N, C-alpha and C positions, 0 to 999 in steps of 0.2 A: 499603384495604389490597390489594385486588385489583390496582389500577393500579400500586401499588409492585411487585407480583410481575411484572406484564407488563413494566414498564420494566427491572427487574433481568434478566430473560430476555432482552430486546432488547439491553441493553448488554453481556451476556456474549456473545450471538451476534454481535454487531458486533466485539467485542473478538477473537473468534477469527477473524473474517474478516480483521481487520486484521493479526493475526499471520501469516495464510496469505500475505497480500500482502507482508508484510515478508520473509518466506522467499523468495517468488518474486522479489522485487526483488534480494534478496542474491545468489541464482544468476545473475540477469540481469547484474548489476553485475560479477560475476567474469568472465563471458563478455566483457562489454564492455570490462573492463579488459585482458584478453588481447588483444583485437582492437586496443585503443588503443595497446598496447606494440608491436604489429606496425607500426602506422602510424607511430608515434614514431621506430621505428628504420629506416624506409623499405623495410620487408620487404612482400612481396606480402600481401593480404587480401581476404576476400570483402566486397566493399563493399555487396551486397545484404543479406547476413547482418547486417553492422554496422548499416546503416539500419533494417533490420527490428527488431533488438534495441532500438535507440534508441526506435523508435516505440512499441514494446510497454512500454519502460520508462516513457515519458512518460505513457502510458495508465494504468499502474499507479500512478504518482505522483498523477494526478488522483483515481483511485478512493480512494487512501490519504487524500487531503485531504478528500474528500467523506465517507468513514467517520469521520474525526476530527471533522469539523464535526457530523455527526450524533450521535456519541457525546457531544460536548459539550452538545448541545441536549438530549439524554436525560438527562445528569446533572443539567443545570439544572432540568428538569422535576422529576426525582426529588427534588431538595433543596427545591424550591418546595413540593411536596407534604408533605414531612416538617416543614417550618416552619409 
């Protein structure tokens, strides 16, 4: 029973982290989208800012995938214990 409680707590914590990353990605996407619109219309834009945002966005995507994999593993272990 103790391991189930530990898994539940870890799943909940990971889910909160995943939600936080989702919120950060959403904010970054809005900024990237604004800069992309400027690029598409041929207007001047801050290339360093754009590159920095794209790099940070890719890092968040990797962290998101890592958390999803971790949550899936925890869920699998959780259900194996229940069975």
